[in-house]
N, C-alpha and C positions, 0 to 999 in steps of 0.2 A: 576801742570798738573794732569789729571785724570789717572786712571788705569782701563783699559777695561778687564773685565772677561767675557768669553763666556763659557756657560755650555751646553754640548751636552747631551740631554736626560732629560725628566721630569718624570722619575719613582720615587720611594721612595728616592733613594740617590741623584739623580740629582736635584729634586725639593727642597729637604732639603738643599742641598749645595748652590743652588742659593739664596734662601731666607735668609739663615744665613750669607752668604758672603755679600749680600747687606746690611744687618743690621749691621754686625760687621765692615764692611769696609767703611761705609758712611763717617766717619770723615776723612778718608784717601783719599777720592775722588774716591773710587771704584765704577765703573758702571758695572752692570751685565746684560747680555743678555742671555736668555734661549731659546734654540732651541729644538723643539719637533715636531714629525710627526703629532700629532693630537692636538686638542685644549682642551683636557681633561686630567686630572690626573686619571689614572686607578689603582684602588686598586687590584693589582695582586694577593695578598694572598687570595682574595675572588673569584677568577675566577672559582674555582670548584663549588662554590655556584651558580654562574651565569650559568654554564654549566648545572646544574641540574634543572634550571628553576627559580632561584631566581632573584630578581630585580638587574640590574646593579648598581654598586656603583661607579659612576664617579663624579669627581668634575671639573667644568669648570675652566680652568687655568686662564682665565681673572678675574674671581671672586677671586680666591686664591691669585693672584698677585696684585690685586688692592691696591694701596697705598703703595706698598713695594719698588717702584723704580726699579723693575726688568722688563726689556723689553722682550716681548715674540715674537718669530719668529716661525711661523708654517711652517715646512718643514723638509726635511731629510738631515742630514749631509752626504755628499757623499765623501768628501776628506778633509784631514788636511795637509796643507803645513807648516811644522814646521820651515822651513827656513824663509819664509815670514810671519809666524805667522798669517795665515788666514785659515778660515774654509769655504769650499764651500758647499752651501746649495741649494738643489732642493726644491723650494717653492711649497707648496701644491696647490697654484693657477696657477702654471706653471712658467717656466723659472728658472734661477739660479741667485744666488747672493753670494758675498763674505763677510765674517765678519772678521775684524781684531781683534786681541786680544793681550793683554800683558800677560794674564794668561788664560790658557784653563783648564776647568774641564771636564774630559772625563767620562761620565756616561750613555752609551747607553744601559746598561742592557744586558740581555741574551735572547735566544730563545731556543726552543726545538731542541735537536740534532737529526734530522731526516736523517742525511747523513751517519750515520755509518752502517745502515742495509738496504739492497735493499728493495725498496717499502715503506719504512717508511715515505717518503715524501708525500705519499698519505693518511696517517693516520691523524686523528683529533688530536689536541693538546689543552692544557690549557695554552699556553704561551702568548696568546693575547686576547684582548677583542672580536675581530671579530670571532675568532675561537671558543671561549666559547659561544658566542651568537648563532653561527650556530648550535652547539649542542643543546642549549636550545630551539631554535625556530623551529627546523626542525628534526634533526637526532634522538634525544632521544625520543621525543613524538611519532614520527612515528613508531619507532621500539618497543616502549612500547605497543602501540596499537596492534601491530602485534605479540606480544610475542617473540620479537627478542632477540639476544644475543650481548652483548658488551664485548670486551676484553680490559682490562686496563693493559697496559704493563708498568712494573716498580713497584717494591715492596717497594720503599721508602715512605717517608711521603706524598709527593705529590700524589703518586699513591693511597695510603691508603685513603687520604681525598677525592679524586675523586671517588673511588669505593664505599665508604660508603655513600657519599652524593647522588650519582646517584641511588644506590640501595634503599635508603630510600625514595627518591622523586618519583621513578618509580618502584613500586613493580611488575609491569607487565614485567619488563626487567629481563633477566638472565645476571648477571654480573660476569665476570671471571677476576681474577688477574693473570698475567703471569710475573714471575721474575726469573732471573738467580740464585738469592740467596734465602733467606727466607724473607717472608713478614715481614717488621718491624725489620730487622736484626740489625739495629743500636740502637734499644731500649734495655732496661734492660729486664730480663726474666719476671718480673712482668708486665712491660709495654707491652711487646709483647703478653703475655697471655690475657690481656684485649683487645687488638686489635683483636686477633683471636676470642675471644668470641663475639665481636660485629660483625665481619664478618660472623660468623656462624649464629648469630641471624638474620642478614639481608639477609642470603642466598647467600653470595658471595663465589663462588668457587675459589680455589687457585691451580695454577700450578707452582710449585717451583722447583728450582734446575737445570734449564736449560735455556739458553738464546734464544732469538729470532733470527733466521737466515734470515727470509724473511717475509715481510708483503704482503699479497695477498688480493684479492677482497673478499675472503670468510673466512678470518681469518689470522692466522700466522702459519708459519712453524718453529718449534723449531730446535735447534742445533742437537738434537738427531734424527731428522727426523719426529717427531710427528707433526701431524696437529691439531691445536686447532681452531675449527670452531667459527666464529663470523661474525655478520652482520656489525659491525663497530669496529674499533680499535682506542683506545685513547692512544697516545704515551707519556709516562712520563719517558722514560729511558735516562735521562741525559739532560744537557743543553750545549749550545755553545754560544760564544760571537762573535760580528761582527769582520770582518777582518780589520776594519778601522785603528786601532792602528798599527797593523803589517805593513799595506801598507804605513803608514806615517813614518815608520822607528823607532817607539818607541820600547824600549826594552820590550819584552813580554815573557811570559812563553810558554810551549809547547801547552797550550790551547788557546793562544792568549790574555791572561789577562795581563794588564800592570803591570810591576814590579815597585813597589813603596817603598819609605822609610817609616819611622815611622810616618811621617806627611802626608802621602798619595801623596807625590811628586814623579814624575817619576824619576827613577834612571838614565835615559839617557837624559832627557830633563827637566831642572829645571823650565821651565815656564809652565809645564803641570802637572796637578794633576789628579788622577783617583780614582773613588769611586764606590761602588756597585759591581755588579756581574762581571764587566769587569776589576776589579782591583785585583791584586794578593797581598793583604795585609796579613801579618802574625800575628799570635797570640803569646802569651807569650811562647809557646812551640816551636816556629819557624815554625809551620805548616801553610799553607795557609788557611785563613778563608773560610768557606763554603759560597756558594751563598745563601743569605737570606736577608730580610729586617732587621733582627736582627743584621746583620753585616754591611749592607750598610748604615744604618742611623748613627751609630757611626763614620763610615768612613767619611760621609758627614760633620758631626759636626767638626771632626778633621781637615778636609781640609779647611773648612770655617775659623776656628780659625787661621790656619797657613797662609792662604792667607792674611787675614786682618792684622795679626801681621807683616808679612814681608812687606806689603805695607806701614805700619806705622813705619818700621825700628826697630821692636822688634823681639826677638827670638821666634820661633814657638815651641809649645808644641807637644809632641808625642801623638799618639793615645794610650789610655789606654783601654784595652779590656779584658774581660773574659766572658765565657758563664755561664748562670744560669739555664735556662730551655729550653726544646723544647715543643712546643704546637702543638697538633694534634686535629683537629675537626673530629668527627666520626658521621657525620650527624648533624642535628640541635639540638639534645637533648642529645648527648653524646660526650665525648672527653677524651683526655689523656694529662696531664701535666707531662712530664718526667724531673725530676731534673737531672742535669748534673754537672760534675766538671768543673773547669776553662778551661780545654782543650776539653770540649764537650763530655767527657766520661760519659756514663749513670750511674747513681747511682740507688740504690734499691728503693728510694722514688718516688712515683707517686701519682697523683691525678686523679681520674677517674669520669665518669658519668656526671650528670648535672652540678655539681660544676666545673668540668674541662671545660665543654662547655662554661660556663659563663666566666671563666678566659680567654679562647682562644678568645672569642668575645671582651673582654676588651683589650687584647693585640692587636688584629687587629684594633680596633678603635683607640687605642693609637698610633699605628704605622702610620696610615693614618693621624691623627691629627698632629703628630710630623713632618711628611714630608710636610704637608700643612701649617706649621708655626703656628698652633694653640696650640702648647706646647712650653714652654720656656726652656732655658737651665740654669735658674738662681736659682732654688730651689733645695733642697736636695733629692727629690724623684727620683727614677730611673725607666726608661721604662722597664717593666718586660722582662727578657730574653735577655737583650742586654748588652752593655758595661757599664762602669762606667760613663755614660752620664747623669748628673742631669737634670730632667725635671719637669715641673709643669704646671698646667692649668693656662692660663692667666686670 
């Protein structure tokens, strides 16, 4: 008898899990169906480039999946019935259908957390292709021509990449960063100094040390009552995951991420695996891994190994993970490679400038190729900045 695997989501983790499960499980009769809302794989780590006016980097899923044995269903997963082991899908063309599974891989990804602050739902985000495209094709060119102001909320790496990319591409814009902490606070002192120098060179203002209490049509109101004027607000202050897993009765953490064991298997439902941003996997120090393709891709590889092994009656291997680097693009010609310890703690060692920008581009290209099945797990090289997952070019 065959073994039906349904994968929800074709982001980095979901696509990688689908392709590797199909390949590894072929001899055991594993059949894989991939459910995704759109017919393309979107390289999310490049959406700040897209927002600033760069070309979209999308890969048609039909081409990526050709010859792999993975069936593609375009639609949105609306419910999971864990008792009946069925996924309800709202088809893009209209109507609904049900997909039965023996094993489910849950990988719906994450979106911008715009519900935590009043008015944030009206802000622009970089969490999706359409949102980034609207910034690139309308909002930012229009405001740049008028000498307008954009407030980028969030001082983490996503906010830094957005602010620098936009400021470099649109010198006619005034760009402000607004954050409750310090911009780049998770970096080493050397790393942060370089980021600040680049922000100063690009003319990016910084409002630090107080959170946003409300997003308004003319800017943001801070927790201390200060009003920061802006013609547009780009929200990068945190991410949230879909409620689908919680509604299905899966064990989840306070953020709604599926609790998994060391093989990415749900702790409450052994026929469900979770990978990527919507999975609460832990590192060697017991802390939940941060949301990133650097963590999602190793999760996907571990889940694929485990599913194929169990389908063939073999024991599954645990995820082996440690952090190596954090990569930050600072426009097209500058960057920061922050060396970190196994637990993601920043070290003093950094790479900056053009060399760092080239490394960041190589990592982005490698992540996209790994997800799309163009990198193999069979050779000893490692994908920079991720787990102990061996990869090589086919």
